[in-house]
N, C-alpha and C positions, 0 to 999 in steps of 0.2 A: 226551684226551675231554675234559674238564673244562679245561685249560688254553685248549683249542683254541676252546671258549665263551668264556671269558674273554677273549681276542682279537677273538673275533666283533663281543663287547658293546664292546670297548674301542674296537675297529675304526666302530662305527656311532657311537657317542657322540661320538669327534671331532668331527664335523663341527656338533657345539653345543658355546654358549660354557659353562662350569663351572656355572654361576647355575640351567641349565634340567637338567644332567646326573641331579642326582639325581632329579626326576620323572620322567624318559625313560627310564631304566635298566630300572625293574620294568617297564615295558609293553614294552620292545626285547628283554629276557629270555622274557616270553612269547613272543612273535612267534618268536623262537628256539628253545623248545619246542615249541611246536603246528608251525610249520611249515619247521623246519631253516635259517630266513634272515632277516632284519628289513627289515622290506619301509616297515620308519616308515612305517602304514597314519595314523597319527594326522597326517600331510602328506598322506595322498595328494589329489589337487585335487578340490575339490567343483563346483567349476565343471562345467559339461556338456561334455564330451571331444570334441573334435570339429573337424574342419580347417576355421575362419575364414576368409574371404576374407582374402587377404591383407596388404591394408590398413588392420584391424582390429587388427595385432601393435604393439605398441612397438618401434622399433627403429631404427637408426641407419643399414639396409644394407637394401637391398634381398633381397642373400642372407642375411642373418638370417632375414628376415621368413618367408621361403622356406622354410626351416629347421623355425622356429616351425612353419610349416603341415603339413609334413611329419610330424614328430612328433608333432604331436596326431592327425594321422589314424592315425596307426597304433597311437593310444592309443585310438581312438574304438571304444566298445564293439560297435559293429558289424562294426568290422574287425577288430576286436583277439581275435577267437575263435583266432588261435596267434599272434598277438608276446605275447599278454600272458597265455597257458597256459601249461601246465607245461612247456611245446617252449623256443621260438624268443623271445626278450625284446628289446624296445626299451630298455629302463633294466630296475632292479634296485628303486627306492624310492620313494616318497613325495619326499621330501630332498632327494633328487638329482636328481628332473626339477626345481626349482622353483630350484634351483642353476642347472643348465641353463640355464634360458628367463631365468636373471638374467644369464648371462653374455651369450649369444645379445643380449638386448635392449640393452645394454650396447655390446657390439664395434663396433668400426669396420674400413673397410677395409685397415687395416694391421695386423690381428689376426687371430691362429688360435683357435679354441677345440680345445682337447687334451681327448680322452675317453679312459679306461684305461675297459676293458670298466664302461663304465656311469658311472665315475667322472668328472665335469669338474676334468681339473687343474690350468684356469686359460687365462688368454687369453694370447698369448704374441707377443709384436712377430714382424710378419713382410710382405712387400709384398702390394700391390692384386694383383700376377698369381699369387699362390699362393692354396693353399684356403683357406676361412674356416670349416675343420672338420674336424680328421682325427680317426677312429674306428679302435681297434682292442677287438677283443674275442675272450677266451680265449686271446691268446698268449702259451698255457704252456711252460715248457721240454722238447722233445719224450719224455724219458725220462717225465717226469709228465702227459701227455697221455693220462691213465684216465677212464673213469666213476667211480671210484673218488676220483680225485685230484680231480676235477673235484667233486663233490660237499661234499668238507673245504673247495676254495679259496671256492664260490660261497656255502656258510654263515659264512664269513670278511668275505665281503664285499667280496673282492680278484679278482675274475674274474667272466664273466657269460658263457650259452653265446645269443651273438646270432642264430645260427640262418645264413640269408640276408638279404631283403632286411628281417626285422623288427630287425635291430641296426642296418642303413644306415638308416632309417627312410624306406625307400623301397617297404616293403609296401604292396599296393594292392588289397586284399581276395582274395576267391575268383576276381577276375574273370582273374589271371594262371595258375593252373593251370588255370581252365577253358578259355583259348587252347592253354594246352599239350596238354593231355589230348583236344580237337579236331585238332590237330595230328597226335599221338602217335596216336588211334585211324585216324584216316584213312589216314595211310601206314605203317600195320598193316594195312591192311585190301590196301592197292597193293602191299606187300611180301608178305605171308603168301597172301589169297585173290586174289588176282591182279583185283581190282573195284577201282573210282570208286564205285561205289553200294552202299552198307550196309545197305539197305534189307534188312529178312530174318535180318540176320545177329548174334550174340549177343553182346554182352560181359558175363562173369561176372569180378566183382572183388569188396574188402572194402571200409569206411571209411568213414564218411558224415559226419567233423569239418570242421575247419579249413581243411587244404586236400584232404581228398580227398571234402567233400561234393560237391568240383565235378566230381565224373566222370559224377553223374546227369544235372548238364544239359547238360555236353560229349555225351553218347549220343545226347539228343534232338537236338541240333547237329546231328551228322553223320545221324542219321537210322537208328541201329541199335535192337536192343534191349540195353540196360542193367538189367543186374540186380545190385547193390552189397548185400551183408550189413551190418547193424551190429550189434553187439551193447547199444549206449547205445541204450535208447529215447526220451532228450531229444534226443540228436542226430538221430536218425532221423525226429524228429514236427518236430524246428525247419527239416529238407531240405524236410516235405512243406509243410510253412506257409506257407514262402515259395516254392513252386510248384517247387523244383529235381526231387521227384521226384512224379511221376505218382500212384502207386501206394504203398499198403504192405500187407504182411503179415506174420503171424507163422507163416502155416502153409505147408510146404514142400511139400506135394500142390494146395493153392492155385497157389504160387508155377510149379512143374513144369507146371501144367495154363494156367497165362495164358502164360508162355513162349511153349505148344506153340501159341496160340492167335496170340501176335503172331509168332508167325514164318510159320505158314498166309498170315495178313492181312498181313506186311510192315507192320508198323504202326511209329511211331518212336515208344520206351517206354521210362521211365527206374522201373522197379521196386521198392522196397526189400524187403529180406531184416530183417525184427528175428529174428536170430537169428546162428549165428553160422557164419564162411565153411565150415569145416571140414566140420559138417552137409551146406550147402549142395553145395560138391564131393563128399562121400562119397556124394550123392543121383541127381547126375548122373553117378556111374561105375554108380549101381545103373540107372537107366534107362541106360542104355548096356549093360551087362553082360544085364540082362532082356528088353529091349526091340530090342537093337541099333541104336536110336538114338538119335547124337551132337546131343545139342542145344544145345551149344554150338563157338561158332569163335574166338574171343577171349578170354584171360585173361591179368590182373595181380592186382595186388595193394597197396593204399597205406593198411594197418594202420602206425604208427608204429613198426614194425618196428626201426627204430634203435634203441629203446628197450626193448625187449621185458618188461621182469623189472619193467618200471615202472609199467602201465600202457597202453603202447605193443602191447598184441595179448592179447590175451584165450583165455585155455584151452578148449576144445573141452565140455572135461571138467567144467566148472562154468557155470551161470547170473553176469549180470554180478553183482550183490550178493554171492553167494560168494565169486568169485574176488577181489573189491574187498578181503573183509574177508580172506579168504588170504593175498591180497598183503600186508596190513598185518602179520600175528599171525605168519607163517614162510613168509619169504621164499626162502627154502631151497626148499621142498616147491612155492610158485607155480612155483617156476624150473623145477623138474622136468615138472609139468605142461604147461607152455607150451615145454619141448624135445620132450617127446610130441606135444604141438598139432601142431607145426609135422613131427616126421616124419610125421603122418598125413594133413597140408597138403597136403607132398609129395609123397604115398601116392600119391592122389587124382588130382593132377594128371599124375604119372606115365603112369596107367592112360590118360586121356583124350588123352593128345599121344599116344598108340599111332596115333589114328585123326590127322583132318586138323582136328586142334585145335595152336594156336600160342597159348605164355604167355610171356610177359615180367615181368622184375623192372624195375617202377616210379624203384627209385633210392633204394628205402627198407631197403636191405641184409636186405630179405626172404631171398633166396638164402643170402648170408652167415651169419645166424644161425641157418637152417636145416642147414649145413654147419657149424657150432658143432653143432648138436644133434647130429647125426649123421645125417640123414635123405640121402637117394641125389640128390644132387643134382648129383654129379661130371660131367663128359663123360666119356664113356670117353675110354681111353688118354689123356686130356688131364694137366696137375699140376694136383694136389690144391686150388687155386683158381680153377681155373676150369671152370664152370659149364654144366648140358645146354642150360639156357637163359639166351639173352640177355637183355643188362641191356636196357632201350630205347634207350639211347644207341649200343649196339656194333648193333645190325640198323635203328635205325628213324630217330631223330633226329642219329645220328653223323654221317653223311653232311653231312646237315641244317648243322652247325655249321662241314665241314672246308668248306663253300660260301661261309660268312663268316655267315648266317643265326643268327639268336637273339631273345630274347625285348624289341626295345626297348620301351618306355615312356614314356609323360609324361603329366605333370599340370597342371591347369589351376588354378592358385592364386586365380584369381578368387573359385572355386568356382561357375562359370556354367554353366551346361547347354547357353547355345549358343554358351560358347565350345568347350567341345568339339563341339559339333558343327561347327564351323569347324574344328577341328583332324580330324576323320575327316575331312571334306569335303579337306580339302587331301593331308592323307596316300596316302586314296582318289587322287586327281589324279596324286600324285606317282608310282606304284606304276604307274598308266595310261599314263601317257607313256613311263614306263623301258619297259612292254612294248610299246607303237607306239613304241617307238626302236630296237626289237630287241635281245633277250636269250636267252642259250641254253636250251632249252628246261627244262633243271632249275628254272633260275631263273624263268622266265617260271610255270613251275608252283608254285612257294613263292609269288609275289608273287598270281595267280589268289586259292589259297587265304587271302591275310591280305586279297585284298577281299572275299572272301566274307564273312569272319571278322568285319572291321569292321561290315557290314549286318549280321548277325544279331546282334552283340555289342549293336548299339542295340536291336535288334530286341527283346530277350530280356530288357532293361533287367539289365544287369551290374554297373553302376554303385554299388559300395558305398562309403559314403566320400566323399572328395574325387573330382573330376570328372577319369577318369583314365581311360586305352585303352592298350592292348598290342596290339603286334604282329609279329610275324616278317617280321625285316629284313634285308640283308646290309650291306656297310659303303656302298657305293654308296645304297642305300635309304635308312640311318639318317642321311646327311650331305645330302640331299636332303631329308628330310622337315622335321629341323631348320633347314634355312636359309629352306624355305616359312612355317618359323611363326616365328624371327625376325624374317622381311621381314611378315609379317601383324602380329605385335605394333608395330613400328616404322610403320605406316600404321594403326593404330587399330584394325585389324579382330578381332582378340584384344584385352582390356583390362587384362589385368594378367598378368605374367611365368609362365611356362612352363618347367616343372623336367622335363629330363631325364633318366632313368636304364634303369636297364637290370634284369631279375634276373642273380643270381650265376652264376645256372646258364647260365652264358653262353658263347659260344664260347674265349673268354681269359680269364673272368673265376673259373675254377674248378679247382683239380687235386682229382678225387678218382677212384681206381683202380675203384672198381666201380661210377662211375656216371658224370661228363661225362666223364673219362678213359680212359673202361673200353675204348675202339676207341683207345690206343696202344699199338703191339705193338713197341716199338724198348727197351723193360725204362725206362723212365722215367717212366708212369705215378703211382708211388709218388712221383713229384719234386715239386713247390709249385712250383719257380722261375716259372712261367708266370703262374699267379696272383699272386705278391707283386712280380713285374716287373710287370704287370698294374697294381696300385696303385699305385707309384709313377710309372709312366709317364702315367698320369693325371692323376695330381700336381700336376704340372710342366708338363703339356699343355693345362690348362684347368677341371679338374673346379673345381667350388664348393667339393666337399667328397669324399670317398673316406673309402674302408672296407676294414677287411682283418679278417678272423674265420678262429676254429680250430673249426671244426664245419660242418655243413650240413644238409641233408637223410638225409643217411646216418650222422649221429652224430658226438660229439663223439673227436675223436682220427683220425675217418676221412678229413677234409677238408681243407683251407684254400679259400676262397673268398675275391671282396673286388669290392666291388662303387662305382657313385659314383653323386652327384648335381648337374646344370651347370645353374643358369639360366639362360632365354633373356630377354633384356628389348629385345630388339629393338636391342641398341647391336651398330657393326660389330666390336666386339671380344670377343663374344658370338660372332659368327657365325664370328667366326676361331680363337676356343678351339673351337665345335665339331667347325668342319672338322677342325682338327688329334688333338685329344683322338676321337673318335670314327672316327678314320683308324686310329688308336693301339689303340683299343682294339678293334677287330677282326682287326688284322692280327697283332695279336700273337699271336694262335692260333691263327690259319692260319699262318704260320709254325711254329710248333712242329707244327701236324701234319702239316703241309708234311715237316718234316725226317725226323718218325716215319715218314712212307712214304705216307702218304694220297694219294694218286692224283687226286682232286678238289681238296685241300688245293694240293698239286702247280699243276692248272691255274690255279686264283683269284690264289694270288699271283704266281706269271708276270703275268697279267692285268694284277695293277694293279700292279706294277715297269712294265710298258710304263707305264700311265699317271699314273705316278709317277718321274721320274727322280730323285727325293730319296730314294726307297728300295730298297735294295740289301740281299737276305736270300740268308744260306748255302744254297744248294738241294741235297738229295743226290743223288749215282750209285748206280743201282741197281747190288747186288749179287746178281749170279743165276747164279754157277757154283758149284752144291752139291758138285759135284767137288772143285774148290780150295777152300774152307774145310774139308772132309775132309779133304784132303792135309796140309794146313798143319797144324790139330787132331792131326794123328796122330804129324804131324813131330817 
């Protein structure tokens, strides 16, 4: 331990010349003792951290200024509840921030900045067509990619958990998860309840933090009754003060009474329950058992269950402050209570699921951790790692991914809301024109959902930080929207470059067997070729920057994911890059899903090959003769 701490201190001091090391050493050592990592707080920026208009950054290239804009947006306190929190990180210390920004200000079109898990390795000669920035986060040798090893490596300052868009500088605040939750709940209603109108339907879940707080706003947008439990009073109050929660209560009696009233009136409601979600689920079971009334239709969980023993999930047996104290003083006892709580959590859900209630895993490793805790989540008659409840990718979003739809996003670097309004109008027009030109019913439904989303997003004022928007689109839609934006920049209708990006949680960007690739059934769900190939392919097809990460929403060591940034500046070159890179960025994942046996992906990739003679994909032949297989295996 002493040797590792000494190495951590040495690693931090090597950023500074010898004449100041003696002064810095005691400060850094104190940070290490207090926080388990050296954050170099002395060097944390004292300027107002936000996404400034792109022309205000000192730079030699438009690309560098756009990257600075995105970094500072990720570190904006209004945005950074996730990126600078205990989970995903956009950076790891104040000193590294200034060094990174210095390099970007110097960078030319013939240099690439290389980032090793938050460490700016330096500027390296490259070609104008190469990425200006290449990011890797958490690329640890597989046998050492465990939570315990991560804590050691992060303490030494040699790796970082970038999660998803935090570490690639493309996080845009809660808007992205609001949108994803809107689509998930809408499509859950269609699949499980057979309805388009969710009025009077009840969705129960937990978590009101940086990402999960979006659930409250999403419930109101889709028109259902959302009841969201949260143990942290500060998080709950924040969502109420910003208007995302319409009402709050710490009384289960009042919660049930208000829920019944809203169901009867079919009113859209977001109700925050200040308490543990296990208590809420168990009360719903009590109501069912004593009155015969099932008060909930849909359910999920958005606690940070990928990190359950370090504050991601709080046990029902203790209050919030008491749990925090035990977590610090006796981690083993805290872990035991968490696992007992998970077992109770699942038991209540299992009872409700005997009726017309549907639960899904939201990709936060809830079912995985419940399984590890010994909860009854196994699918009867299936292998030990198949769960009785699907992930939202398996049942709800998987087919959408297989059609090439995913969370495409853009940022107007001018910082001008009018530019965002122009892009909203252009994106809506592109989708409306595609519908008018004729698309299949499944594609039309997704386009219409996203046209509705753009209208609702503007109405609900979902922009936090940079002027950004997100929508789910397929390959055709993404390319057409990018071309429309680029041409509008050339005409002067949009005042400054637009950065295109996406969530890593997408068609091709993430290999995650319990989330994004949970509907891959050919045995390759635990393979990461798709995400790595996507990162490489984006790099040489025109991306302005690319990122590859270990760890995502389901936790360190459980996923490989990547993303990109592409700067549109109104030039013909930018349009060519967008056409080439965005096509690959979608087709890669559709082709992989096709090869795994997904029929919708098969149809989409065949259609795409007909439209592009340069695309030639290996197609699978069906193997349907089960008798032949059994005979061959028995021979």
